[in-house]
C-alpha positions as CSV (number, residue, x, y, z in Angstrom):
1,M,49.8,12.4,-19.1
2,T,53.6,12.0,-18.9
3,T,55.3,14.7,-17.0
4,P,58.4,16.2,-18.7
5,F,61.7,15.7,-17.0
6,A,63.0,18.6,-14.9
7,G,66.4,20.2,-15.8
8,S,68.3,19.8,-19.0
9,A,69.4,17.0,-21.3
10,T,73.1,16.7,-22.0
11,D,72.9,19.1,-25.0
12,G,71.6,21.8,-22.6
13,D,68.1,21.8,-24.0
14,R,64.8,20.5,-22.5
15,P,64.6,16.7,-22.2
16,M,62.3,15.1,-24.8
17,R,59.4,12.7,-24.2
18,I,60.0,10.0,-26.9
19,A,57.7,7.3,-28.1
20,L,59.7,4.6,-29.8
21,L,57.7,2.2,-31.9
22,T,58.8,-1.4,-32.8
23,Y,56.5,-4.0,-34.4
24,K,59.0,-6.7,-33.5
25,G,61.4,-6.6,-30.6
26,N,63.1,-10.0,-30.4
27,P,66.5,-9.2,-28.7
28,F,68.0,-12.5,-29.8
29,C,67.2,-12.6,-33.5
30,G,67.4,-9.8,-36.0
31,G,68.6,-6.2,-35.5
32,Q,65.3,-4.4,-34.6
33,G,65.3,-5.6,-30.9
34,V,68.9,-4.9,-30.5
35,Y,68.4,-1.4,-31.9
36,V,65.5,-0.6,-29.6
37,R,67.2,-1.9,-26.5
38,H,70.5,0.0,-26.9
39,L,69.2,3.2,-28.4
40,S,66.5,3.6,-25.7
41,R,69.1,3.0,-22.9
42,E,71.5,5.6,-24.3
43,L,68.7,8.2,-24.9
44,V,67.8,7.8,-21.3
45,R,71.4,8.4,-20.3
46,L,71.2,11.6,-22.3
47,G,68.4,12.7,-20.0
48,H,65.3,11.9,-22.1
49,S,62.2,10.0,-21.3
50,V,61.7,7.0,-23.5
51,E,58.6,4.8,-23.8
52,V,59.0,1.8,-26.1
53,I,55.6,0.7,-27.6
54,G,56.0,-2.7,-29.1
55,A,54.4,-6.0,-30.1
56,Q,55.4,-9.6,-29.8
57,P,58.1,-10.7,-29.4
58,Y,58.4,-7.9,-26.9
59,P,61.8,-6.2,-26.6
60,V,64.1,-6.6,-23.6
61,L,64.9,-3.1,-22.2
62,D,67.6,-1.9,-19.8
63,T,66.9,0.2,-16.8
64,G,65.4,3.6,-17.5
65,A,63.2,3.0,-20.6
66,T,59.6,1.8,-20.1
67,L,57.7,-0.8,-22.2
68,T,54.1,-0.5,-23.3
69,E,52.8,-3.7,-24.8
70,L,50.6,-3.3,-27.9
71,P,49.8,-6.9,-28.6
72,S,49.2,-8.5,-31.9
73,L,47.6,-11.9,-32.3
74,D,51.2,-13.3,-32.4
75,L,50.4,-15.5,-35.4
76,Y,54.1,-16.6,-35.9
77,R,55.0,-17.5,-32.3
78,H,56.7,-20.7,-31.5
79,P,55.9,-23.6,-31.2
80,D,52.8,-22.9,-33.4
81,P,53.7,-20.5,-36.2
82,F,51.0,-19.6,-38.8
83,R,48.4,-20.6,-36.2
84,T,44.6,-19.9,-36.5
85,P,43.5,-18.0,-33.4
86,G,40.4,-19.0,-31.5
87,R,37.2,-17.1,-31.9
88,D,37.5,-15.5,-28.4
89,E,40.9,-14.0,-29.4
90,Y,39.5,-11.6,-31.9
91,R,39.1,-8.1,-30.5
92,D,38.4,-5.8,-33.5
93,W,38.6,-5.4,-37.2
94,I,42.4,-5.0,-37.1
95,D,42.7,-8.6,-35.8
96,A,40.5,-9.8,-38.7
97,V,42.8,-8.0,-41.2
98,E,45.8,-9.6,-39.5
99,V,44.4,-13.2,-39.8
100,A,43.0,-12.7,-43.3
101,T,46.4,-11.4,-44.6
102,M,48.2,-14.4,-43.1
103,W,45.6,-16.9,-44.5
104,T,46.3,-15.5,-48.0
105,G,50.1,-15.8,-47.7
106,G,51.0,-12.2,-46.8
107,F,52.8,-10.7,-43.8
108,P,50.4,-8.4,-41.9
109,E,52.4,-7.1,-39.0
110,P,53.8,-3.8,-40.3
111,L,50.2,-2.7,-41.4
112,T,48.3,-4.0,-38.3
113,F,50.9,-2.7,-35.8
114,S,50.8,0.8,-37.4
115,L,47.0,0.8,-37.1
116,R,47.1,-0.1,-33.5
117,A,49.9,2.4,-32.8
118,R,47.9,5.2,-34.4
119,R,44.9,4.4,-32.3
120,H,47.1,4.2,-29.1
121,L,48.9,7.5,-29.8
122,A,45.6,9.3,-30.6
123,A,44.3,8.4,-27.2
124,R,47.5,9.9,-25.7
125,A,47.7,13.1,-27.7
126,G,50.1,15.6,-26.1
127,E,52.1,13.1,-24.1
128,F,55.1,12.9,-26.4
129,D,57.4,15.4,-28.1
130,V,58.4,13.0,-30.9
131,V,57.4,9.6,-32.2
132,H,60.2,7.4,-33.6
133,D,59.1,4.5,-35.8
134,N,61.5,1.6,-36.1
135,Q,60.9,0.5,-39.7
136,T,57.2,-0.2,-39.4
137,L,56.3,2.1,-42.3
138,G,52.6,1.2,-42.1
139,Y,49.7,3.3,-43.4
140,G,48.6,3.9,-39.8
141,L,51.5,6.2,-39.3
142,L,50.5,8.7,-41.9
143,G,48.7,11.8,-40.7
144,D,48.6,13.4,-37.3
145,L,50.1,11.3,-34.5
146,G,50.1,14.1,-31.9
147,A,53.8,14.6,-32.3
148,P,56.4,14.8,-35.2
149,L,57.4,11.5,-36.7
150,V,60.9,10.3,-37.3
151,T,61.4,6.9,-38.9
152,T,64.5,4.6,-39.0
153,I,64.8,2.4,-42.1
154,H,67.7,0.0,-41.5
155,H,67.6,-1.1,-45.1
156,P,64.8,-1.5,-47.7
157,I,63.1,-4.9,-47.3
158,T,62.9,-4.9,-51.1
159,V,66.5,-6.1,-51.0
160,D,65.5,-9.2,-49.0
161,R,62.6,-9.7,-51.4
162,Q,64.9,-9.8,-54.4
163,L,67.4,-12.1,-52.8
164,D,64.5,-14.5,-51.8
165,L,63.1,-14.3,-55.4
166,D,66.6,-15.1,-56.8
167,A,66.8,-18.2,-54.5
168,A,63.3,-19.4,-55.4
169,K,63.4,-22.7,-57.3
170,D,60.1,-22.5,-59.3
171,R,57.2,-20.3,-60.3
172,R,55.1,-21.4,-57.3
173,K,57.8,-20.4,-54.8
174,R,58.3,-17.1,-56.5
175,A,54.6,-16.3,-56.3
176,S,54.7,-17.2,-52.6
177,V,57.7,-14.8,-52.1
178,R,55.9,-12.0,-53.9
179,R,52.8,-12.4,-51.8
180,W,54.7,-12.6,-48.5
181,Y,56.6,-9.4,-49.3
182,G,53.4,-7.6,-50.5
183,F,53.8,-5.2,-47.5
184,T,56.9,-3.6,-49.2
185,R,54.6,-1.7,-51.6
186,M,53.0,-0.1,-48.6
187,Q,56.4,0.7,-47.0
188,G,57.5,2.4,-50.2
189,R,54.4,4.6,-50.4
190,V,54.7,5.6,-46.7
191,A,58.4,6.2,-46.9
192,R,58.0,8.7,-49.8
193,R,55.6,10.8,-47.7
194,L,57.9,11.0,-44.6
195,P,59.6,14.3,-43.8
196,S,62.6,12.7,-42.0
197,V,64.1,9.3,-42.5
198,L,67.1,8.0,-40.5
199,T,69.2,5.1,-41.7
200,V,72.3,3.4,-40.4
201,S,74.8,3.6,-43.3
202,G,75.6,5.3,-46.5
203,S,74.9,2.1,-48.4
204,S,71.4,1.9,-46.9
205,K,70.8,5.6,-47.8
206,Q,71.5,4.8,-51.5
207,E,69.3,1.8,-51.4
208,I,66.4,3.7,-49.8
209,A,66.6,6.4,-52.4
210,Q,66.8,3.8,-55.2
211,H,64.3,1.2,-54.0
212,L,61.8,3.3,-52.1
213,G,62.0,6.6,-54.1
214,V,62.7,8.7,-51.0
215,R,64.3,12.1,-51.9
216,D,68.0,12.1,-50.9
217,E,67.8,15.3,-48.8
218,R,65.2,13.6,-46.5
219,I,67.5,10.7,-45.6
220,H,70.0,11.1,-42.8
221,V,72.7,8.7,-41.8
222,V,73.2,8.0,-38.1
223,H,75.6,5.0,-37.6
224,I,74.7,2.5,-34.9
225,G,77.2,0.4,-33.1
226,A,78.3,-2.0,-30.4
227,D,77.9,-1.9,-26.6
228,T,81.6,-1.6,-26.1
229,G,81.3,-2.1,-22.3
230,L,79.8,-5.6,-22.9
231,W,81.6,-6.4,-26.1
232,S,85.2,-6.1,-25.0
233,P,88.4,-8.2,-25.0
234,D,88.9,-10.6,-22.1
235,A,92.2,-12.5,-22.0
236,S,90.9,-14.9,-19.4
237,V,88.6,-16.5,-22.1
238,A,90.5,-19.3,-23.7
239,E,90.8,-19.2,-27.5
240,V,89.6,-22.4,-29.1
241,P,91.9,-23.5,-32.0
242,G,90.1,-23.5,-35.3
243,R,86.9,-22.0,-34.0
244,I,84.9,-19.7,-36.4
245,V,81.8,-18.0,-35.2
246,T,79.0,-16.4,-37.1
247,T,75.5,-15.0,-36.5
248,S,73.0,-16.1,-39.0
249,S,69.5,-17.5,-39.8
250,A,70.1,-20.7,-41.6
251,D,67.1,-20.4,-44.0
252,V,67.6,-16.7,-45.0
253,P,69.6,-16.5,-48.3
254,L,70.6,-12.9,-47.5
255,K,72.8,-14.1,-44.7
256,G,75.0,-16.2,-47.0
257,L,75.4,-19.1,-44.5
258,V,75.4,-21.7,-47.2
259,H,78.5,-20.2,-48.7
260,L,80.3,-20.2,-45.4
261,V,79.4,-23.9,-45.0
262,E,80.9,-24.6,-48.4
263,A,84.0,-22.6,-47.5
264,L,84.4,-24.6,-44.3
265,A,84.3,-27.9,-46.3
266,K,87.2,-26.5,-48.5
267,L,89.1,-25.2,-45.5
268,R,89.0,-28.5,-43.6
269,T,90.9,-30.3,-46.3
270,E,94.0,-28.3,-45.2
271,Q,93.0,-27.4,-41.6
272,P,90.9,-30.3,-40.2
273,A,90.5,-28.5,-36.8
274,A,88.5,-25.8,-38.4
275,H,84.9,-25.8,-37.2
276,L,81.9,-23.4,-37.2
277,V,79.6,-22.2,-34.4
278,V,76.4,-20.5,-35.7
279,V,74.5,-18.2,-33.4
280,G,71.0,-18.9,-34.7
281,K,68.4,-21.5,-35.3
282,R,69.3,-24.7,-37.1
283,A,67.1,-25.3,-40.2
284,E,66.2,-29.0,-40.5
285,K,65.9,-28.7,-44.3
286,G,66.9,-26.3,-47.0
287,P,70.2,-25.3,-48.7
288,V,72.2,-25.1,-45.5
289,A,71.0,-28.4,-44.1
290,R,71.7,-30.0,-47.4
291,A,75.2,-28.6,-47.6
292,I,76.1,-29.7,-44.1
293,E,75.0,-33.2,-45.0
294,T,76.6,-33.3,-48.5
295,Y,80.0,-32.3,-47.1
296,G,79.8,-34.4,-44.0
297,L,80.1,-31.5,-41.6
298,Q,77.5,-32.6,-39.0
299,D,80.3,-32.7,-36.4
300,A,82.0,-29.5,-37.6
301,V,78.9,-27.1,-37.5
302,R,77.1,-26.4,-34.3
303,F,74.1,-24.1,-33.8
304,V,73.4,-22.3,-30.5
305,K,70.4,-20.1,-29.6
306,G,68.7,-18.6,-26.6
307,I,72.0,-17.9,-24.8
308,T,72.6,-14.9,-22.5
309,D,74.5,-11.8,-23.6
310,A,77.4,-12.8,-21.4
311,E,77.5,-16.3,-23.0
312,L,77.3,-14.8,-26.5
313,V,80.2,-12.4,-25.8
314,D,82.4,-15.2,-24.4
315,L,81.6,-17.4,-27.4
316,V,82.8,-14.7,-29.7
317,R,85.9,-14.1,-27.6
318,S,86.7,-17.8,-27.7
319,A,86.8,-17.8,-31.5
320,Q,89.9,-17.4,-33.6
321,I,87.8,-15.8,-36.3
322,A,84.4,-14.0,-36.5
323,C,82.8,-14.2,-39.9
324,V,80.1,-12.2,-41.7
325,P,79.3,-14.1,-44.9
326,S,76.2,-12.1,-45.8
327,L,75.2,-11.2,-49.4
328,Y,73.9,-7.9,-48.1
329,E,73.7,-6.0,-44.8
330,G,72.3,-2.6,-44.1
331,F,74.8,-2.2,-41.3
332,S,76.0,-5.5,-39.6
333,L,75.8,-5.3,-35.9
334,P,77.5,-8.7,-35.6
335,A,80.6,-7.3,-37.4
336,A,80.8,-4.3,-35.0
337,E,80.2,-6.4,-31.9
338,A,82.8,-9.0,-32.9
339,M,85.4,-6.3,-33.7
340,A,84.7,-4.7,-30.3
341,T,85.9,-7.9,-28.6
342,G,89.2,-7.8,-30.5
343,T,88.2,-11.0,-32.4
344,P,89.6,-10.7,-36.0
345,L,87.0,-10.5,-38.7
346,V,86.5,-12.1,-42.1
347,A,83.6,-10.4,-43.9
348,T,82.1,-10.0,-47.4
349,T,81.8,-6.6,-49.1
350,G,78.0,-7.0,-49.3
351,G,76.0,-3.8,-48.8
352,A,77.2,-1.7,-45.9
353,I,79.6,-4.2,-44.4
354,P,82.7,-2.4,-45.7
355,E,81.5,0.8,-43.9
356,V,81.6,-1.1,-40.7
357,A,84.5,-3.6,-41.2
358,G,86.9,-1.2,-42.8
359,T,89.7,-1.8,-45.3
360,D,90.9,-5.2,-46.4
361,G,94.1,-6.1,-44.7
362,E,93.9,-3.2,-42.2
363,T,90.9,-3.9,-40.0
364,C,89.6,-7.1,-41.5
365,L,89.9,-9.6,-44.4
366,A,87.3,-8.8,-47.1
367,V,86.0,-11.1,-49.8
368,P,83.3,-10.8,-52.5
369,P,79.8,-11.9,-51.4
370,G,78.7,-15.4,-52.5
371,D,82.3,-16.6,-53.2
372,A,83.0,-19.7,-51.1
373,G,86.5,-20.1,-52.6
374,A,87.6,-16.6,-51.6
375,L,86.0,-17.1,-48.2
376,A,87.9,-20.4,-47.6
377,A,91.1,-18.7,-48.6
378,A,90.7,-15.8,-46.3
379,L,89.7,-18.0,-43.4
380,G,92.7,-20.3,-44.0
381,R,95.0,-17.3,-44.1
382,M,93.7,-16.0,-40.9
383,L,93.8,-19.3,-39.0
384,G,97.4,-19.8,-40.2
385,D,98.8,-16.4,-39.1
386,P,98.6,-15.5,-35.3
387,E,100.3,-12.2,-35.9
388,L,97.7,-11.2,-38.5
389,R,94.9,-12.2,-36.2
390,A,96.3,-10.1,-33.4
391,R,96.9,-7.0,-35.6
392,L,93.5,-7.1,-37.2
393,G,91.7,-7.8,-33.9
394,A,93.3,-4.7,-32.3
395,A,92.7,-2.5,-35.3
396,G,89.1,-3.6,-35.5
397,R,88.3,-2.8,-31.9
398,E,89.9,0.7,-32.3
399,R,87.7,1.3,-35.3
400,V,84.6,0.5,-33.4
401,L,85.6,2.6,-30.4
402,T,86.1,5.7,-32.5
403,R,83.2,5.3,-34.9
404,F,80.4,2.9,-33.9
405,T,79.1,3.2,-30.3
406,W,75.5,3.4,-29.1
407,A,76.3,6.6,-27.2
408,K,77.2,8.3,-30.5
409,A,74.1,6.8,-32.2
410,A,71.9,8.3,-29.4
411,E,73.4,11.7,-29.7
412,G,72.9,11.8,-33.5
413,T,69.4,10.5,-33.2
414,A,68.4,13.0,-30.6
415,A,69.7,15.9,-32.8
416,H,67.3,14.7,-35.5
417,Y,64.5,14.5,-33.1
418,R,65.0,18.2,-32.2
419,A,65.2,19.1,-35.9
420,A,61.9,17.3,-36.5
421,I,60.3,19.1,-33.6
422,A,61.5,22.5,-34.8
423,A,60.3,21.8,-38.4
424,A,56.9,20.9,-37.1
425,A,56.7,24.1,-35.1
426,V,57.5,26.1,-38.1
427,A,54.9,24.3,-40.2
428,R,52.3,25.2,-37.6
429,T,53.1,28.9,-37.7
430,P,50.6,30.9,-39.8
431,G,51.9,32.1,-43.1
432,T,54.7,29.4,-43.4
433,R,55.0,26.3,-45.4
């Protein structure tokens, strides 16, 4: 059994023993691994004990938090995604459910991780003061977990589902998308039964209420942010003329990369030095690959992946513009991180991006999502005006420092942990509801 910390946390109360669940923890792709890494570190700095319980790809954690591996069958791993496991890999009925769901075109990990997590937590009853689920929302998390449950929903995955349906070319593809996102029905049912839901923006709060049917008073906004020690300006890093940097998955319509590629083609007719560096995996086919080929941008668009944190920060510092072309974001960590380096930002107004990026002309240049012409115009304006870049870069960093840091996120999250613990204690008291 885990021994509680001695002494007090920074809020003067007893330190908490926190189980932080994440069914995916990739620190280099997507926001879940980033969230777990930085939130766990800052909770430890506040004096709490944090144990991250996660499946593949396992999260990378900083000193202080511990990792307990709760392995899946890792059916989507590289270089053999959608693999069929060998007979000797099956351990129990949950593994069979995982494989059967994949074989029939569904995505099983939120359900199967939740079932494994429930079994794991039941065997360790009494070891944690609170369980924090990072958007698993699986059936296994309903009922008694041995500690109060707090869940973070970054944004409803139903938003991704609708954008993928809109991008589907034919009936067969739409049927495939619906089957893949079948788990979202489960997530809605689970979310509606949760007493406390955290989310990262006011925009996401509205989407959760609308798409998942969670009552408004149960949803609490705790902004996340940038590691402002790592993501900071550095005048020694040379600025590369014409460089635009973005973080995106090439084959995810939600990220809007195809519109940025189209904007780059327009921009280069007037500013031929303009070029794009994409932090993410290159798709060999699909809309983005076709656009790059159609516009002859093979030498003007470069993809990088698997780089270190320090290399990523220096890449953003070297850019004249950071760009977030997404059609929708529940928060947009790339926007906050780029702004923290003092790199000026061009971003769309999709989802919660304006909450992070701020006002057009004051802390960023803002354009409508999906509008390649407006994006090209904003990029051209920024590249052609050094004074504008300097002003927006400085204002952007100041905005992040005052509003969006992981230390503030941890303080807000810890306060909701204590509220959940207190509510659970009241519910256990005879004669109360």
